[in-house]
C-alpha positions as CSV (number, residue, x, y, z in Angstrom):
1,M,147.3,144.2,132.0
2,I,143.6,145.3,133.3
3,K,142.2,145.6,129.4
4,K,144.0,142.0,129.0
5,I,142.2,140.4,131.8
6,L,138.9,142.1,130.9
7,S,139.3,140.9,127.4
8,H,139.6,137.3,128.2
9,N,136.4,137.6,130.9
10,N,134.7,138.7,127.6
11,Y,136.2,135.6,125.6
12,I,135.4,133.7,128.3
13,L,131.3,135.0,128.8
14,L,131.1,134.9,124.8
15,L,132.3,131.3,124.8
16,I,129.6,130.7,127.3
17,F,127.2,132.5,125.9
18,I,127.4,130.5,122.6
19,L,127.9,126.9,124.2
20,S,124.3,127.7,125.9
21,L,122.9,128.4,122.7
22,F,124.0,125.3,121.3
23,F,122.7,123.2,124.1
24,L,119.5,124.8,124.1
25,S,118.8,124.1,120.5
26,C,120.2,120.4,120.5
27,S,117.5,120.2,123.6
28,Q,114.8,121.9,121.5
29,S,115.9,120.0,118.4
30,N,115.7,116.4,120.8
31,S,112.1,117.5,122.2
32,N,110.7,118.3,119.1
33,K,111.9,114.4,117.6
34,T,111.1,112.6,120.6
35,N,107.3,111.5,120.8
36,H,106.7,109.0,123.7
37,I,103.9,106.5,122.3
38,T,102.7,104.3,125.0
39,N,100.7,101.0,125.1
40,P,98.0,100.7,124.1
41,I,98.1,103.1,120.7
42,I,94.5,103.6,120.1
43,K,91.7,103.4,122.7
44,G,89.4,100.8,122.0
45,Y,89.6,97.1,121.3
46,F,91.0,95.8,117.7
47,A,93.5,93.2,116.7
48,D,95.5,91.3,114.1
49,P,96.9,94.7,112.6
50,T,98.9,95.6,109.4
51,I,99.9,98.7,108.0
52,V,100.8,100.7,105.5
53,K,102.7,104.6,104.2
54,N,100.9,106.4,102.2
55,D,102.1,110.1,101.1
56,G,103.4,110.6,104.5
57,N,100.7,109.1,106.7
58,Y,100.4,105.6,108.0
59,I,97.1,103.5,107.7
60,I,95.7,100.9,110.0
61,Y,93.9,97.9,109.9
62,A,92.8,95.8,112.0
63,T,89.9,93.7,113.3
64,I,87.0,95.1,115.3
65,D,86.9,93.0,118.4
66,P,85.3,90.8,119.9
67,W,86.2,88.4,116.9
68,G,85.5,90.6,113.7
69,G,82.9,93.0,112.4
70,E,80.8,93.4,109.7
71,E,84.3,95.1,108.3
72,L,87.7,96.7,109.4
73,A,88.8,98.9,111.7
74,V,91.1,101.3,109.8
75,F,93.0,104.3,111.2
76,E,95.0,107.2,110.1
77,T,98.0,108.7,111.5
78,K,100.9,111.0,111.1
79,D,102.1,110.6,114.9
80,F,101.0,107.6,116.5
81,K,99.3,109.7,118.9
82,N,96.6,111.4,116.9
83,F,94.2,109.2,115.0
84,S,91.5,109.5,112.5
85,R,89.0,106.8,112.3
86,K,88.0,105.7,108.5
87,H,85.8,103.6,106.8
88,I,86.1,101.8,103.7
89,N,83.7,100.1,101.5
90,W,84.9,96.3,101.0
91,P,85.7,93.9,102.8
92,T,82.7,93.5,104.2
93,K,81.1,89.5,105.6
94,K,77.8,90.5,103.2
95,A,80.9,91.5,99.9
96,C,82.8,88.4,101.2
97,T,80.2,85.3,101.7
98,S,80.5,82.0,99.3
99,P,79.0,78.7,99.4
100,T,81.8,77.3,101.3
101,S,81.9,80.3,103.9
102,R,81.3,79.8,107.6
103,D,79.9,81.8,110.6
104,A,83.6,83.7,111.3
105,M,83.4,88.1,110.8
106,V,85.7,90.5,109.1
107,W,89.4,89.5,110.2
108,A,92.9,89.6,109.7
109,P,94.1,91.7,107.1
110,S,97.0,92.4,105.4
111,V,98.0,95.5,102.9
112,V,100.5,95.8,100.4
113,K,101.2,97.9,97.8
114,K,102.6,97.0,94.0
115,D,103.1,98.8,90.7
116,S,100.9,101.4,92.5
117,I,98.3,99.4,93.2
118,F,97.1,98.3,96.6
119,Y,96.1,94.2,97.5
120,M,94.2,93.2,100.6
121,Y,94.3,89.7,102.2
122,V,91.7,89.2,104.6
123,S,90.0,86.0,106.5
124,V,85.8,86.5,106.0
125,G,84.2,83.4,107.2
126,S,87.5,81.2,107.4
127,E,88.2,82.2,103.7
128,V,91.2,84.1,102.2
129,W,89.9,87.2,100.3
130,V,91.9,89.5,97.9
131,G,90.8,92.8,97.3
132,K,92.3,95.9,95.4
133,S,92.3,99.4,95.0
134,K,94.7,102.4,93.9
135,H,94.7,104.3,97.2
136,P,94.8,102.6,100.8
137,L,91.0,104.1,101.8
138,G,89.7,103.1,98.7
139,P,87.4,102.3,96.8
140,W,88.1,98.7,97.3
141,E,86.8,95.9,95.3
142,N,87.7,92.4,95.1
143,A,90.6,91.7,93.1
144,K,88.6,88.4,91.3
145,S,86.2,89.3,88.5
146,N,84.1,86.1,89.9
147,K,83.6,87.4,93.1
148,T,84.9,84.5,94.7
149,P,87.2,83.8,97.4
150,L,90.8,83.3,96.9
151,I,90.7,79.8,99.4
152,N,88.1,78.6,100.4
153,S,87.2,77.3,103.7
154,E,88.0,73.6,102.2
155,Y,91.3,74.5,100.6
156,F,93.2,72.0,103.1
157,P,90.5,70.5,105.3
158,G,91.3,69.9,108.7
159,F,93.0,73.5,108.6
160,H,91.9,76.8,109.6
161,M,92.0,78.8,105.9
162,I,92.9,82.1,107.6
163,D,95.7,84.7,108.0
164,A,97.0,85.2,105.1
165,E,99.8,88.0,105.0
166,C,101.8,88.7,101.5
167,F,105.6,88.9,100.8
168,I,107.3,91.2,98.5
169,D,110.7,89.9,98.1
170,E,113.8,92.2,96.6
171,D,113.5,90.7,93.4
172,G,109.5,91.8,93.1
173,E,108.2,88.1,93.9
174,A,105.1,87.9,95.9
175,Y,104.6,85.1,98.4
176,L,101.0,84.4,100.0
177,Y,101.3,82.7,103.7
178,W,98.5,81.8,105.9
179,G,97.3,78.8,108.3
180,S,95.9,78.5,111.7
181,G,94.7,75.0,113.4
182,L,90.9,74.1,114.6
183,N,90.0,73.9,118.4
184,W,93.5,75.6,119.3
185,V,95.8,72.4,117.8
186,N,97.6,71.3,114.8
187,G,98.6,75.3,113.4
188,K,99.8,74.5,109.8
189,C,101.8,77.3,108.0
190,F,101.2,77.3,103.1
191,V,102.8,79.1,101.1
192,V,102.6,79.6,97.4
193,K,104.0,82.2,95.1
194,L,101.8,84.6,93.5
195,G,101.4,85.5,89.9
196,K,102.2,88.8,88.3
197,D,98.4,89.5,88.7
198,M,98.8,89.3,92.8
199,I,95.6,86.9,92.4
200,T,96.9,83.6,90.7
201,F,98.8,80.8,92.2
202,A,102.4,80.6,90.3
203,E,102.8,77.0,92.0
204,E,101.1,74.4,93.8
205,P,101.1,75.6,97.6
206,K,103.6,74.1,99.9
207,D,103.2,73.5,103.7
208,I,106.0,74.9,104.9
209,T,105.3,74.7,109.0
210,P,107.9,75.8,111.4
211,P,109.0,74.5,114.9
212,S,106.5,75.7,117.7
213,Y,104.0,77.2,114.9
214,F,100.0,77.6,115.3
215,E,98.8,81.1,113.3
216,A,99.5,84.5,111.9
217,P,102.7,84.3,110.2
218,F,104.3,87.5,108.6
219,M,107.6,87.3,106.6
220,L,111.0,89.7,107.4
221,K,113.9,90.1,105.7
222,H,117.5,90.6,106.8
223,N,120.6,91.0,105.5
224,G,119.6,88.0,102.9
225,N,118.0,85.4,105.4
226,Y,114.1,85.5,105.9
227,Y,112.6,85.6,109.0
228,L,109.5,83.8,109.1
229,M,107.5,85.2,112.3
230,Y,104.6,84.1,113.4
231,S,102.3,83.4,117.0
232,E,101.8,80.4,119.3
233,G,99.4,78.9,122.0
234,K,96.0,80.2,121.9
235,A,94.5,84.0,121.2
236,I,92.2,83.7,123.9
237,D,95.1,83.6,126.8
238,S,98.7,84.0,128.1
239,T,99.8,81.3,126.3
240,Y,100.1,83.3,123.0
241,K,103.5,84.4,121.9
242,I,105.5,85.6,119.1
243,Q,108.2,83.2,117.9
244,Y,110.5,83.2,114.4
245,S,112.7,80.8,112.8
246,I,114.9,81.4,109.9
247,G,115.8,80.2,106.8
248,K,118.0,80.9,103.4
249,L,115.1,80.9,100.7
250,P,111.1,81.7,101.4
251,Y,110.1,78.2,101.9
252,G,113.1,77.3,104.8
253,P,113.9,75.0,105.6
254,W,113.8,76.7,109.5
255,V,115.8,77.1,112.4
256,K,113.8,78.6,115.2
257,G,115.2,81.6,116.4
258,K,117.3,82.3,119.4
259,N,115.7,84.3,121.7
260,S,112.4,82.5,120.3
261,P,109.6,83.8,121.6
262,I,110.3,87.3,121.4
263,L,107.3,88.6,123.0
264,S,105.3,86.8,125.4
265,S,103.6,87.6,128.2
266,S,104.3,90.0,131.2
267,S,105.8,89.2,134.5
268,D,104.0,92.1,135.6
269,S,100.7,90.7,133.9
270,V,100.6,94.3,131.7
271,T,101.0,92.3,128.9
272,I,99.0,89.2,128.2
273,G,98.8,87.0,125.0
274,P,101.1,89.2,122.6
275,G,100.5,88.1,119.0
276,H,99.0,88.5,115.6
277,H,102.0,91.1,114.9
278,T,103.6,93.2,111.5
279,V,106.6,94.9,111.3
280,F,107.1,98.0,109.6
281,T,110.6,100.4,109.3
282,E,111.1,104.2,109.7
283,E,114.3,105.7,109.4
284,N,115.9,102.5,109.5
285,Q,114.3,101.6,112.6
286,N,112.0,98.6,112.8
287,Y,108.6,98.3,114.9
288,I,106.8,95.5,115.7
289,L,102.8,96.5,115.6
290,Y,100.5,93.7,117.7
291,H,97.8,93.1,120.1
292,R,97.5,92.1,123.6
293,I,94.7,90.5,125.7
294,F,93.2,93.3,127.6
295,P,91.6,91.2,130.5
296,Q,87.8,90.3,130.9
297,E,85.9,88.8,133.5
298,K,83.1,88.1,131.2
299,D,83.7,85.2,128.6
300,I,85.1,87.0,125.8
301,V,88.4,88.4,124.6
302,L,89.1,92.0,123.7
303,R,92.4,92.9,122.9
304,E,94.7,96.1,122.4
305,L,97.1,97.4,119.4
306,C,100.3,97.8,120.8
307,V,103.8,99.1,119.2
308,D,107.6,98.8,120.3
309,S,110.9,98.7,118.6
310,L,112.4,95.6,117.1
311,N,115.9,95.2,116.9
312,F,118.7,92.5,115.6
313,D,122.2,92.1,117.2
314,K,125.6,91.4,116.1
315,D,124.9,87.7,114.7
316,G,121.7,88.7,113.0
317,N,119.1,87.4,115.9
318,I,116.1,89.1,117.0
319,K,116.0,90.5,120.4
320,K,114.0,90.0,123.0
321,I,110.9,92.6,122.5
322,I,110.7,94.5,126.4
323,P,107.0,96.4,125.5
324,K,107.8,100.2,126.6
325,G,105.9,101.7,123.7
326,I,108.5,103.4,121.4
327,D,110.1,107.1,121.0
328,W,108.8,108.6,117.6
């Protein structure tokens, strides 16, 4: 009888020991996977980000604040906590200047990869330029042999030819979206299907301006629907926010999305004027990378890069985004 009791107690102790090892292993595993990223993700002032993944590393390209520099800001990271600053040879204000160029500096890149080549659509001098490279960190070159802008400042008079964003559909067709307003009014969104060379137009550009649009279009596809995301308001104050509309085709027509705007200035004034974003996916989770305003007493606007999770509800609506950073 005593032997049975001892045997039973030993069994319980062994079971407790095994379970403790299991829970300890799970705890360590979760701690290794959970790396909380707080906003802003990078020290300094940058805006209008785009992002690509290459050989396990993420490369972020962004406008240098205030209001652009002679080049882009470029960062490389694996974990969104440790960043290394890079410099690429193109675009520069000097290299991207034409007879129709205006004073604006280097702004708002969009980088995509197609057929092993990286393409960049970027605003310089209020014109859209296109570059290409075999590697995201270059060397880059103007993709047009005559070294002219893809879209000059006078292409659609009365509107700002900036904020180009390239979207590659599941069938391989590429579309370029762009457009903003002048003097904080009359924002317009234009789109054109690109040729296979990614620099020629396969059709005449169309005006597809959705509800509440001002600038910074971004196309996202989910369950067969097209989600045109964009910024509304003034990029210099708390009215700036992220909206979206849904369509059945890359051209629309558009219905303003439920919960839109999905990201706007927070009541605690930590997040002010969020906008001009991009979306990327890691392990089936969508993330939104955007900028927010860092308040200044001076008459300039400085912005910071932030990242949060982006999720859909069961009906395919984009949920409201609560700015709190991410677990990576």
